[in-house]
N, C-alpha and C positions, 0 to 999 in steps of 0.2 A: 568386817565382821557382819553390823551392822548392816551396810551395804545389802550384802549375800544373803540375810536372813529377811529384810525387804523385798529380794530378786524371788526366792523362795516361797515367801507370802503371795504376794502378786502374783507367779507363774499359778499356784495353787487356788486363789480367787476365779482366774479364768477357766483352770480345766474344770472347774465346780460352776461356774455361767454354764460351760460350754454343755458340760453334763445334762443339768439341769433344761437348756433350749432341746434335746435329742428326748427328753422324757418327756416334755410337753408336748413335744412332736410326737409321739410314737402312735403309733397307730391309725394317724391321720389318713383320710379317706382322699385322696387326692382325686379320681376316677369318681363316675357315676355307677360304677358296676363292679370294675376291676379293683383287686383289694393289693395293697401291700405284704408284707411278710413278718412286719413290727406286730409288739403285742404291747400291751401296758406295764405299765413298772407294777411291781406289787406293791398289793396294797393302796392305789389310784384303781379311779373311777370314773366311766364315760357314762352319759347320758344321750343317746344320737334318736335325731327325729329324720326318717327318709320319708318327704313327701312325691309320689310319682304322677304324673299326669299320661294316659297311654292315651293317642285321636288317633284318629280316623281308619277308617273300614273300607271295606268295595262298596259299598250301599249307606245309605242314611246320612247320619249323625252317630258319632260315638266319643265320649269321655270317658273314661277309667280312671278314676282316683284312688291311688294306694297310701295310707300312713301307716309307716311301721313307726313305733315307739320303743326301744333299743334301752336295755343298760347290761356293761359290761362290767367285770370288775378281774381283776389282776390278782389272780392267786398267787405266782410266782413272777419275774420277771419274764419265765418262755413260757406261761399258759395263761390263756384270757379267757374267763366263763362269761355267756352272755345268756339272755333271756328276752324276746320282744313278743310285744301283740300287736296284731294286726287287721285293719279296720280298712274298708273300701267303700266307695260310692261311687254310683253308677248313672248318669245323663245320656242313656238311647234314643233316639228316634230316626225310625224306618228302615234301616236294619233289616237286609233278608232273610237272616235267620234268627236275630235275636228278638227282634221286634222292637216295642215299644221300653223302656226300667224307666224307672227314675229311685231313685232311694239309697238309704245307705245297709249293707250289712256287717258284722264284722266276722272277719278272715278267718284267725284260728290264734297260734302260740306255738313257738318256735323257739328251739334252745341250740347255744354255739359252744363249740370249744376249740380254741386253736392254740395250736404247740410250736413253738418256735424253734427249729433245731439250730438255725444259722441265721447271725444277724447282716442284715445289708451295708451296716456302717461300717462291719470291723472285717468280716470276711469276704470273701472275693462273690460271694455272691446271698444275699437273702433266702431264706429256705424255709417254711413253713406248711403245717399242716390241719387243714379245716374242718370239723365236721358240724355236720347240721342234722338238727331231726326235730320235726313237727307235726303239731294234728290241726288239719286244718279244716274247718264247717261248712267255709263256702269258695267256692272258685272264685277267682281275679278276671277272668270274662265275660259273666253275666250277673254273677251275685247266686250261682245255682248251689242248692244244696248237696252237699256230700258229706263225706266220713274221712280224709284222706290223710294217711299215714305215710310220711316219707324221712326219708334219711339220705343223705347228700353228704361222701367226700369230697375232699378237693385239694390239690395242692399249689401254693400259692411261693414265685420265684419274684426277685426284687431285685435289680440291679442298678446301685449308684455308680453316677459318672461324674466327674467335673467339680470336685469337692461337693457331692449330694447336692448340687442343682440340676441334674438331669435323670430321671425319675425311670426306669424303664419295669413294668408291671404284667407279668404273665401269668395266667390263672387256667389251671385245668380240673374239671368237676365233673361227675357222673351221681344223678339222684336216683333211686327207685320208690315208686310210690303207688299204695295201695289206697283203696278205696274212694275211686273216684265218682263213681257212679253215686246218685241217677245224674248227676251233673257232666260225663261225656258221655260215651257208645261203652269203653271199654273200661272194666275197672283196674286195671293197673297199668302202668308204664314206665322203661326209663328211658329217661332223655341223658345227653352229653351236652356239654357246656364248655368253651374256650373263650377266654377273653383275654384282650394285650391293651397294655393303656402308655404312652409317653408323655411325661410333664416336664415342663424346664421354668426354673425359678425365674422369674421376666423382673422382681424387684422382692427386696424385703415384704416376706408372708407372701407373696402372691405367687403360684403356678399357673401357666398356662399348658396345657394338653390337648392330646386326642384319645380315643379307645375305641377300639370293634371287638363286637361280638359274636358269635356263631351258636348256633343252640338247636341241637336235633331230638327228634321224639319218636320213639319205638312203642307202642301199645303191645300189652300180653306179655313183656320181655322180650319179645322175638325181633332180631335185626335184621331179619329179611322185611319186616311188616313195618315200613318208615311210612311215618303222620306228615310232617312236616320239617323245613330244614327254615332258618331265616338268620341274615348275617345284618347288623345294624356296624352303623361307622357314626362318629359325632364328635365334635369337642368336651372337654370339660375343664371351669376356670374353678380356682380355688383360693383360700385365704384361709391362712392359720394365724393364731392368735398363741400367746401362755394359754390364758383357760377356757380359750373356743377356737371350732376352725367353721369351715361352711365351704361347700360345693354345688358348683350346677350345673347340669350336664344336660346333653340332648343329644339322642342316640337314633338316627333316622334307619327306617328298613332300606336298603339298598337291593338285597336280593332275595327271596323266599323261593319256595318251593313244598306244595303240599298235593293233598289227594284231592283231586277235579280243581285244582291252584295251578294254570300252566299258564300264566301269565308275567310271570315274573315275582311276585309277591304270593304271600301267605297271611291272611286276614282271619282264617276261622279260630286260631288262638294268639294271635297277634295284633297290632299293631302298627300303624305305618310311622309313628315318633310317638318315644315317649321321654317325656323331658322330667329331669329328676333335681330336686331340690335336699342336699344332705345340709343337717346342721349339726355338730356335736359339742356337747359341755364336757370339761374335764374337773375333777374335784377327787 
């Protein structure tokens, strides 16, 4: 009888440890842009810092730094709410369209809500819906003034393989934005965004993967008025522990097309490279 009790106690401890590990790693960002379908456990919070460097255009020297400081809180096991502040710093020299720009600009405020319908750890596939809205004072191309209001719904899918060591994620979303003048020629636009990533756990706490992203923009909400489309592809390296995680990624523009840009890349609103460091702290 005592042996049975000891075995039962051991099994309960192991199950508790497994649940703790799963909870601690819920909603980690394995990729630079692609998101998973998991949410934070109820009553837990996460403080994230996303540092992005966008470099390279068709002329001159272009460096655009973005810092997003985000706070997320698990309202329930299925619902996570977040708010983040966006900052920019630009260092531009001899660019044909932007000229010379140097300095810091506050970008704006965004709020997010993520609701998980299915979990990838228990269901055949993970499914979540995410809604983002925000007010942006400054555009992220050259730091020009605007009064942009945006709303962006997304569908997040995630499939885990090989005892959760191989992760596949797919995101599909759209964004409607108003108030983009005077930073841009047209006051409103709609954009469509698709992202996909695959990551494999090569060692305890370590994941190596790759992701791709395609984005298209249409001014005036007119789908016959195509402004530009870009495709980014690149690697992602992730480390996750119980209390914090970090992801380093690189997106390279492999193809692009825009108005008056027939050479296979689009640089009017995009860059050649996108390097991203993401750090999250759980508490």
